[in-house]
PDB file with one MODEL, atoms N, CA, C and O in Angstrom:
MODEL        1
ATOM      1  N   MET A   1      17.348   5.777  -3.007  1.00  0.00           N
ATOM      2  CA  MET A   1      16.077   5.860  -2.323  1.00  0.00           C
ATOM      3  C   MET A   1      14.962   5.717  -3.346  1.00  0.00           C
ATOM      4  O   MET A   1      14.956   6.374  -4.388  1.00  0.00           O
ATOM      5  N   ARG A   2      14.010   4.834  -3.019  1.00  0.00           N
ATOM      6  CA  ARG A   2      12.797   4.681  -3.833  1.00  0.00           C
ATOM      7  C   ARG A   2      11.605   4.958  -2.937  1.00  0.00           C
ATOM      8  O   ARG A   2      11.557   4.527  -1.785  1.00  0.00           O
ATOM      9  N   VAL A   3      10.650   5.681  -3.485  1.00  0.00           N
ATOM     10  CA  VAL A   3       9.466   6.064  -2.727  1.00  0.00           C
ATOM     11  C   VAL A   3       8.226   5.512  -3.415  1.00  0.00           C
ATOM     12  O   VAL A   3       8.123   5.524  -4.642  1.00  0.00           O
ATOM     13  N   ALA A   4       7.295   5.033  -2.613  1.00  0.00           N
ATOM     14  CA  ALA A   4       5.999   4.583  -3.122  1.00  0.00           C
ATOM     15  C   ALA A   4       4.926   5.153  -2.202  1.00  0.00           C
ATOM     16  O   ALA A   4       5.167   5.383  -1.017  1.00  0.00           O
ATOM     17  N   VAL A   5       3.751   5.377  -2.757  1.00  0.00           N
ATOM     18  CA  VAL A   5       2.627   5.870  -1.956  1.00  0.00           C
ATOM     19  C   VAL A   5       1.429   4.947  -2.143  1.00  0.00           C
ATOM     20  O   VAL A   5       1.226   4.362  -3.207  1.00  0.00           O
ATOM     21  N   ASP A   6       0.653   4.835  -1.091  1.00  0.00           N
ATOM     22  CA  ASP A   6      -0.585   4.058  -1.146  1.00  0.00           C
ATOM     23  C   ASP A   6      -1.741   5.053  -1.147  1.00  0.00           C
ATOM     24  O   ASP A   6      -2.162   5.529  -0.092  1.00  0.00           O
ATOM     25  N   GLN A   7      -2.246   5.360  -2.329  1.00  0.00           N
ATOM     26  CA  GLN A   7      -3.311   6.358  -2.452  1.00  0.00           C
ATOM     27  C   GLN A   7      -4.589   5.925  -1.750  1.00  0.00           C
ATOM     28  O   GLN A   7      -5.392   6.773  -1.362  1.00  0.00           O
ATOM     29  N   ASP A   8      -4.793   4.629  -1.579  1.00  0.00           N
ATOM     30  CA  ASP A   8      -5.992   4.151  -0.896  1.00  0.00           C
ATOM     31  C   ASP A   8      -5.950   4.453   0.602  1.00  0.00           C
ATOM     32  O   ASP A   8      -6.996   4.579   1.238  1.00  0.00           O
ATOM     33  N   LYS A   9      -4.752   4.570   1.163  1.00  0.00           N
ATOM     34  CA  LYS A   9      -4.605   4.891   2.587  1.00  0.00           C
ATOM     35  C   LYS A   9      -4.615   6.400   2.855  1.00  0.00           C
ATOM     36  O   LYS A   9      -4.941   6.833   3.960  1.00  0.00           O
ATOM     37  N   CYS A  10      -4.265   7.182   1.863  1.00  0.00           N
ATOM     38  CA  CYS A  10      -4.090   8.630   2.025  1.00  0.00           C
ATOM     39  C   CYS A  10      -5.355   9.291   2.575  1.00  0.00           C
ATOM     40  O   CYS A  10      -6.463   9.025   2.110  1.00  0.00           O
ATOM     41  N   VAL A  11      -5.166  10.159   3.579  1.00  0.00           N
ATOM     42  CA  VAL A  11      -6.280  10.909   4.167  1.00  0.00           C
ATOM     43  C   VAL A  11      -6.240  12.391   3.779  1.00  0.00           C
ATOM     44  O   VAL A  11      -6.970  13.203   4.346  1.00  0.00           O
ATOM     45  N   SER A  12      -5.396  12.734   2.824  1.00  0.00           N
ATOM     46  CA  SER A  12      -5.325  14.088   2.251  1.00  0.00           C
ATOM     47  C   SER A  12      -4.928  15.165   3.254  1.00  0.00           C
ATOM     48  O   SER A  12      -5.416  16.293   3.173  1.00  0.00           O
ATOM     49  N   SER A  13      -4.052  14.835   4.196  1.00  0.00           N
ATOM     50  CA  SER A  13      -3.631  15.823   5.195  1.00  0.00           C
ATOM     51  C   SER A  13      -2.654  16.847   4.632  1.00  0.00           C
ATOM     52  O   SER A  13      -2.561  17.961   5.147  1.00  0.00           O
ATOM     53  N   GLY A  14      -1.932  16.486   3.588  1.00  0.00           N
ATOM     54  CA  GLY A  14      -1.000  17.416   2.955  1.00  0.00           C
ATOM     55  C   GLY A  14       0.355  17.520   3.626  1.00  0.00           C
ATOM     56  O   GLY A  14       1.183  18.330   3.209  1.00  0.00           O
ATOM     57  N   GLN A  15       0.602  16.727   4.646  1.00  0.00           N
ATOM     58  CA  GLN A  15       1.890  16.784   5.338  1.00  0.00           C
ATOM     59  C   GLN A  15       3.045  16.406   4.415  1.00  0.00           C
ATOM     60  O   GLN A  15       4.155  16.917   4.569  1.00  0.00           O
ATOM     61  N   CYS A  16       2.795  15.531   3.475  1.00  0.00           N
ATOM     62  CA  CYS A  16       3.844  15.132   2.541  1.00  0.00           C
ATOM     63  C   CYS A  16       4.310  16.326   1.710  1.00  0.00           C
ATOM     64  O   CYS A  16       5.509  16.547   1.537  1.00  0.00           O
ATOM     65  N   VAL A  17       3.359  17.080   1.206  1.00  0.00           N
ATOM     66  CA  VAL A  17       3.696  18.236   0.369  1.00  0.00           C
ATOM     67  C   VAL A  17       4.374  19.325   1.202  1.00  0.00           C
ATOM     68  O   VAL A  17       5.314  19.969   0.736  1.00  0.00           O
ATOM     69  N   LEU A  18       3.908  19.527   2.411  1.00  0.00           N
ATOM     70  CA  LEU A  18       4.537  20.525   3.281  1.00  0.00           C
ATOM     71  C   LEU A  18       5.986  20.186   3.592  1.00  0.00           C
ATOM     72  O   LEU A  18       6.810  21.082   3.773  1.00  0.00           O
ATOM     73  N   ASN A  19       6.298  18.912   3.654  1.00  0.00           N
ATOM     74  CA  ASN A  19       7.656  18.486   3.982  1.00  0.00           C
ATOM     75  C   ASN A  19       8.556  18.296   2.767  1.00  0.00           C
ATOM     76  O   ASN A  19       9.765  18.505   2.859  1.00  0.00           O
ATOM     77  N   ALA A  20       7.989  17.907   1.637  1.00  0.00           N
ATOM     78  CA  ALA A  20       8.819  17.604   0.455  1.00  0.00           C
ATOM     79  C   ALA A  20       8.035  17.851  -0.823  1.00  0.00           C
ATOM     80  O   ALA A  20       7.640  16.907  -1.507  1.00  0.00           O
ATOM     81  N   MET A  21       7.809  19.112  -1.144  1.00  0.00           N
ATOM     82  CA  MET A  21       7.004  19.428  -2.322  1.00  0.00           C
ATOM     83  C   MET A  21       7.690  19.064  -3.626  1.00  0.00           C
ATOM     84  O   MET A  21       7.040  19.024  -4.670  1.00  0.00           O
ATOM     85  N   GLU A  22       8.984  18.798  -3.589  1.00  0.00           N
ATOM     86  CA  GLU A  22       9.689  18.356  -4.792  1.00  0.00           C
ATOM     87  C   GLU A  22       9.386  16.896  -5.103  1.00  0.00           C
ATOM     88  O   GLU A  22       9.579  16.443  -6.231  1.00  0.00           O
ATOM     89  N   VAL A  23       8.910  16.159  -4.097  1.00  0.00           N
ATOM     90  CA  VAL A  23       8.686  14.723  -4.241  1.00  0.00           C
ATOM     91  C   VAL A  23       7.194  14.393  -4.308  1.00  0.00           C
ATOM     92  O   VAL A  23       6.795  13.463  -5.008  1.00  0.00           O
ATOM     93  N   PHE A  24       6.370  15.152  -3.582  1.00  0.00           N
ATOM     94  CA  PHE A  24       4.944  14.855  -3.481  1.00  0.00           C
ATOM     95  C   PHE A  24       4.073  16.014  -3.953  1.00  0.00           C
ATOM     96  O   PHE A  24       4.473  17.178  -3.903  1.00  0.00           O
ATOM     97  N   ASP A  25       2.883  15.668  -4.407  1.00  0.00           N
ATOM     98  CA  ASP A  25       1.863  16.645  -4.773  1.00  0.00           C
ATOM     99  C   ASP A  25       0.524  16.063  -4.330  1.00  0.00           C
ATOM    100  O   ASP A  25       0.456  14.930  -3.855  1.00  0.00           O
ATOM    101  N   GLN A  26      -0.531  16.841  -4.489  1.00  0.00           N
ATOM    102  CA  GLN A  26      -1.871  16.369  -4.167  1.00  0.00           C
ATOM    103  C   GLN A  26      -2.785  16.607  -5.355  1.00  0.00           C
ATOM    104  O   GLN A  26      -2.675  17.613  -6.056  1.00  0.00           O
ATOM    105  N   ARG A  27      -3.702  15.648  -5.568  1.00  0.00           N
ATOM    106  CA  ARG A  27      -4.681  15.818  -6.642  1.00  0.00           C
ATOM    107  C   ARG A  27      -5.575  17.000  -6.314  1.00  0.00           C
ATOM    108  O   ARG A  27      -5.927  17.222  -5.156  1.00  0.00           O
ATOM    109  N   ASP A  28      -5.937  17.752  -7.337  1.00  0.00           N
ATOM    110  CA  ASP A  28      -6.778  18.935  -7.150  1.00  0.00           C
ATOM    111  C   ASP A  28      -8.178  18.595  -6.669  1.00  0.00           C
ATOM    112  O   ASP A  28      -8.744  19.324  -5.854  1.00  0.00           O
ATOM    113  N   ASP A  29      -8.741  17.511  -7.155  1.00  0.00           N
ATOM    114  CA  ASP A  29     -10.150  17.217  -6.851  1.00  0.00           C
ATOM    115  C   ASP A  29     -10.384  16.677  -5.449  1.00  0.00           C
ATOM    116  O   ASP A  29     -11.421  16.971  -4.855  1.00  0.00           O
ATOM    117  N   ASP A  30      -9.454  15.894  -4.896  1.00  0.00           N
ATOM    118  CA  ASP A  30      -9.698  15.306  -3.579  1.00  0.00           C
ATOM    119  C   ASP A  30      -8.519  15.382  -2.610  1.00  0.00           C
ATOM    120  O   ASP A  30      -8.641  14.946  -1.465  1.00  0.00           O
ATOM    121  N   GLY A  31      -7.388  15.923  -3.042  1.00  0.00           N
ATOM    122  CA  GLY A  31      -6.238  16.103  -2.157  1.00  0.00           C
ATOM    123  C   GLY A  31      -5.411  14.864  -1.902  1.00  0.00           C
ATOM    124  O   GLY A  31      -4.495  14.900  -1.080  1.00  0.00           O
ATOM    125  N   VAL A  32      -5.705  13.773  -2.578  1.00  0.00           N
ATOM    126  CA  VAL A  32      -4.945  12.540  -2.383  1.00  0.00           C
ATOM    127  C   VAL A  32      -3.525  12.717  -2.930  1.00  0.00           C
ATOM    128  O   VAL A  32      -3.310  13.372  -3.951  1.00  0.00           O
ATOM    129  N   VAL A  33      -2.580  12.123  -2.233  1.00  0.00           N
ATOM    130  CA  VAL A  33      -1.171  12.242  -2.589  1.00  0.00           C
ATOM    131  C   VAL A  33      -0.900  11.738  -4.006  1.00  0.00           C
ATOM    132  O   VAL A  33      -1.495  10.767  -4.474  1.00  0.00           O
ATOM    133  N   GLU A  34       0.019  12.435  -4.664  1.00  0.00           N
ATOM    134  CA  GLU A  34       0.561  12.006  -5.952  1.00  0.00           C
ATOM    135  C   GLU A  34       2.072  12.060  -5.827  1.00  0.00           C
ATOM    136  O   GLU A  34       2.623  12.986  -5.231  1.00  0.00           O
ATOM    137  N   LEU A  35       2.727  11.082  -6.382  1.00  0.00           N
ATOM    138  CA  LEU A  35       4.179  11.008  -6.327  1.00  0.00           C
ATOM    139  C   LEU A  35       4.761  11.709  -7.546  1.00  0.00           C
ATOM    140  O   LEU A  35       4.528  11.297  -8.682  1.00  0.00           O
ATOM    141  N   ARG A  36       5.511  12.757  -7.302  1.00  0.00           N
ATOM    142  CA  ARG A  36       6.141  13.511  -8.388  1.00  0.00           C
ATOM    143  C   ARG A  36       7.488  12.909  -8.771  1.00  0.00           C
ATOM    144  O   ARG A  36       7.894  12.952  -9.933  1.00  0.00           O
ATOM    145  N   ASN A  37       8.179  12.342  -7.771  1.00  0.00           N
ATOM    146  CA  ASN A  37       9.528  11.844  -8.013  1.00  0.00           C
ATOM    147  C   ASN A  37       9.734  10.552  -7.217  1.00  0.00           C
ATOM    148  O   ASN A  37      10.013  10.616  -6.020  1.00  0.00           O
ATOM    149  N   PRO A  38       9.604   9.390  -7.846  1.00  0.00           N
ATOM    150  CA  PRO A  38       9.738   8.127  -7.122  1.00  0.00           C
ATOM    151  C   PRO A  38      11.167   7.778  -6.705  1.00  0.00           C
ATOM    152  O   PRO A  38      11.373   6.874  -5.895  1.00  0.00           O
ATOM    153  N   GLU A  39      12.156   8.490  -7.256  1.00  0.00           N
ATOM    154  CA  GLU A  39      13.552   8.253  -6.898  1.00  0.00           C
ATOM    155  C   GLU A  39      14.244   9.594  -6.635  1.00  0.00           C
ATOM    156  O   GLU A  39      15.077  10.038  -7.425  1.00  0.00           O
ATOM    157  N   PRO A  40      13.890  10.231  -5.517  1.00  0.00           N
ATOM    158  CA  PRO A  40      14.498  11.535  -5.225  1.00  0.00           C
ATOM    159  C   PRO A  40      15.989  11.404  -4.932  1.00  0.00           C
ATOM    160  O   PRO A  40      16.446  10.408  -4.372  1.00  0.00           O
ATOM    161  N   GLY A  41      16.724  12.420  -5.317  1.00  0.00           N
ATOM    162  CA  GLY A  41      18.161  12.436  -5.081  1.00  0.00           C
ATOM    163  C   GLY A  41      18.494  12.676  -3.620  1.00  0.00           C
ATOM    164  O   GLY A  41      17.609  12.956  -2.812  1.00  0.00           O
ATOM    165  N   PRO A  42      19.764  12.566  -3.284  1.00  0.00           N
ATOM    166  CA  PRO A  42      20.191  12.718  -1.901  1.00  0.00           C
ATOM    167  C   PRO A  42      19.834  14.077  -1.289  1.00  0.00           C
ATOM    168  O   PRO A  42      19.680  14.193  -0.074  1.00  0.00           O
ATOM    169  N   GLU A  43      19.705  15.081  -2.121  1.00  0.00           N
ATOM    170  CA  GLU A  43      19.363  16.415  -1.616  1.00  0.00           C
ATOM    171  C   GLU A  43      17.938  16.478  -1.062  1.00  0.00           C
ATOM    172  O   GLU A  43      17.596  17.408  -0.332  1.00  0.00           O
ATOM    173  N   TYR A  44      17.107  15.488  -1.409  1.00  0.00           N
ATOM    174  CA  TYR A  44      15.725  15.441  -0.916  1.00  0.00           C
ATOM    175  C   TYR A  44      15.475  14.296   0.057  1.00  0.00           C
ATOM    176  O   TYR A  44      14.341  14.076   0.483  1.00  0.00           O
ATOM    177  N   ALA A  45      16.522  13.570   0.408  1.00  0.00           N
ATOM    178  CA  ALA A  45      16.361  12.380   1.248  1.00  0.00           C
ATOM    179  C   ALA A  45      15.756  12.702   2.611  1.00  0.00           C
ATOM    180  O   ALA A  45      14.797  12.050   3.026  1.00  0.00           O
ATOM    181  N   GLN A  46      16.291  13.682   3.304  1.00  0.00           N
ATOM    182  CA  GLN A  46      15.785  13.976   4.642  1.00  0.00           C
ATOM    183  C   GLN A  46      14.367  14.527   4.594  1.00  0.00           C
ATOM    184  O   GLN A  46      13.534  14.175   5.429  1.00  0.00           O
ATOM    185  N   GLN A  47      14.090  15.383   3.628  1.00  0.00           N
ATOM    186  CA  GLN A  47      12.732  15.924   3.482  1.00  0.00           C
ATOM    187  C   GLN A  47      11.734  14.800   3.211  1.00  0.00           C
ATOM    188  O   GLN A  47      10.616  14.811   3.726  1.00  0.00           O
ATOM    189  N   THR A  48      12.148  13.840   2.402  1.00  0.00           N
ATOM    190  CA  THR A  48      11.276  12.719   2.072  1.00  0.00           C
ATOM    191  C   THR A  48      11.024  11.848   3.294  1.00  0.00           C
ATOM    192  O   THR A  48       9.899  11.405   3.522  1.00  0.00           O
ATOM    193  N   ARG A  49      12.063  11.602   4.077  1.00  0.00           N
ATOM    194  CA  ARG A  49      11.895  10.848   5.325  1.00  0.00           C
ATOM    195  C   ARG A  49      10.971  11.586   6.289  1.00  0.00           C
ATOM    196  O   ARG A  49      10.133  10.972   6.948  1.00  0.00           O
ATOM    197  N   ASN A  50      11.127  12.898   6.366  1.00  0.00           N
ATOM    198  CA  ASN A  50      10.260  13.701   7.235  1.00  0.00           C
ATOM    199  C   ASN A  50       8.804  13.602   6.791  1.00  0.00           C
ATOM    200  O   ASN A  50       7.901  13.514   7.623  1.00  0.00           O
ATOM    201  N   ALA A  51       8.583  13.615   5.495  1.00  0.00           N
ATOM    202  CA  ALA A  51       7.221  13.510   4.963  1.00  0.00           C
ATOM    203  C   ALA A  51       6.604  12.169   5.334  1.00  0.00           C
ATOM    204  O   ALA A  51       5.441  12.109   5.735  1.00  0.00           O
ATOM    205  N   ALA A  52       7.374  11.098   5.203  1.00  0.00           N
ATOM    206  CA  ALA A  52       6.866   9.770   5.561  1.00  0.00           C
ATOM    207  C   ALA A  52       6.540   9.705   7.044  1.00  0.00           C
ATOM    208  O   ALA A  52       5.526   9.126   7.434  1.00  0.00           O
ATOM    209  N   ALA A  53       7.388  10.289   7.868  1.00  0.00           N
ATOM    210  CA  ALA A  53       7.158  10.273   9.318  1.00  0.00           C
ATOM    211  C   ALA A  53       5.945  11.115   9.704  1.00  0.00           C
ATOM    212  O   ALA A  53       5.258  10.803  10.677  1.00  0.00           O
ATOM    213  N   ALA A  54       5.679  12.177   8.951  1.00  0.00           N
ATOM    214  CA  ALA A  54       4.567  13.082   9.266  1.00  0.00           C
ATOM    215  C   ALA A  54       3.227  12.596   8.738  1.00  0.00           C
ATOM    216  O   ALA A  54       2.187  13.132   9.121  1.00  0.00           O
ATOM    217  N   CYS A  55       3.230  11.597   7.871  1.00  0.00           N
ATOM    218  CA  CYS A  55       1.990  11.121   7.268  1.00  0.00           C
ATOM    219  C   CYS A  55       1.126  10.407   8.309  1.00  0.00           C
ATOM    220  O   CYS A  55       1.531   9.367   8.828  1.00  0.00           O
ATOM    221  N   PRO A  56      -0.058  10.947   8.625  1.00  0.00           N
ATOM    222  CA  PRO A  56      -0.898  10.326   9.646  1.00  0.00           C
ATOM    223  C   PRO A  56      -1.466   8.975   9.223  1.00  0.00           C
ATOM    224  O   PRO A  56      -1.855   8.175  10.074  1.00  0.00           O
ATOM    225  N   ALA A  57      -1.517   8.716   7.929  1.00  0.00           N
ATOM    226  CA  ALA A  57      -2.079   7.454   7.431  1.00  0.00           C
ATOM    227  C   ALA A  57      -0.988   6.421   7.132  1.00  0.00           C
ATOM    228  O   ALA A  57      -1.287   5.286   6.761  1.00  0.00           O
ATOM    229  N   MET A  58       0.275   6.819   7.294  1.00  0.00           N
ATOM    230  CA  MET A  58       1.410   5.945   6.958  1.00  0.00           C
ATOM    231  C   MET A  58       1.278   5.414   5.528  1.00  0.00           C
ATOM    232  O   MET A  58       1.450   4.222   5.273  1.00  0.00           O
ATOM    233  N   ALA A  59       0.970   6.323   4.610  1.00  0.00           N
ATOM    234  CA  ALA A  59       0.748   5.962   3.214  1.00  0.00           C
ATOM    235  C   ALA A  59       1.992   6.099   2.349  1.00  0.00           C
ATOM    236  O   ALA A  59       1.944   5.831   1.148  1.00  0.00           O
ATOM    237  N   ILE A  60       3.111   6.514   2.948  1.00  0.00           N
ATOM    238  CA  ILE A  60       4.366   6.699   2.210  1.00  0.00           C
ATOM    239  C   ILE A  60       5.338   5.617   2.628  1.00  0.00           C
ATOM    240  O   ILE A  60       5.563   5.391   3.817  1.00  0.00           O
ATOM    241  N   HIS A  61       5.915   4.946   1.635  1.00  0.00           N
ATOM    242  CA  HIS A  61       6.861   3.862   1.898  1.00  0.00           C
ATOM    243  C   HIS A  61       8.182   4.186   1.227  1.00  0.00           C
ATOM    244  O   HIS A  61       8.228   4.536   0.048  1.00  0.00           O
ATOM    245  N   ILE A  62       9.261   4.065   1.998  1.00  0.00           N
ATOM    246  CA  ILE A  62      10.596   4.380   1.489  1.00  0.00           C
ATOM    247  C   ILE A  62      11.468   3.136   1.549  1.00  0.00           C
ATOM    248  O   ILE A  62      11.502   2.421   2.551  1.00  0.00           O
ATOM    249  N   GLU A  63      12.164   2.900   0.459  1.00  0.00           N
ATOM    250  CA  GLU A  63      13.150   1.838   0.396  1.00  0.00           C
ATOM    251  C   GLU A  63      14.501   2.502   0.185  1.00  0.00           C
ATOM    252  O   GLU A  63      14.716   3.197  -0.808  1.00  0.00           O
ATOM    253  N   GLU A  64      15.395   2.287   1.112  1.00  0.00           N
ATOM    254  CA  GLU A  64      16.718   2.934   1.051  1.00  0.00           C
ATOM    255  C   GLU A  64      17.694   2.107   0.245  1.00  0.00           C
ATOM    256  O   GLU A  64      18.851   2.497   0.088  1.00  0.00           O
TER     257      GLU A  64
ENDMDL
END
């Protein structure tokens, strides 16, 4: 699994972090998504998929 984020699309809702804090973080100054782990292991696969599905801006892209 490879994960990419589009920071220009991010609306800073924080759903990514709520679903997969091992994979995503938010910048302190504006809350925009930051990718902590672009290749999460299988133990984080479902959480990462949930985060992508919960993103209101569809700013998370997953390649399986």
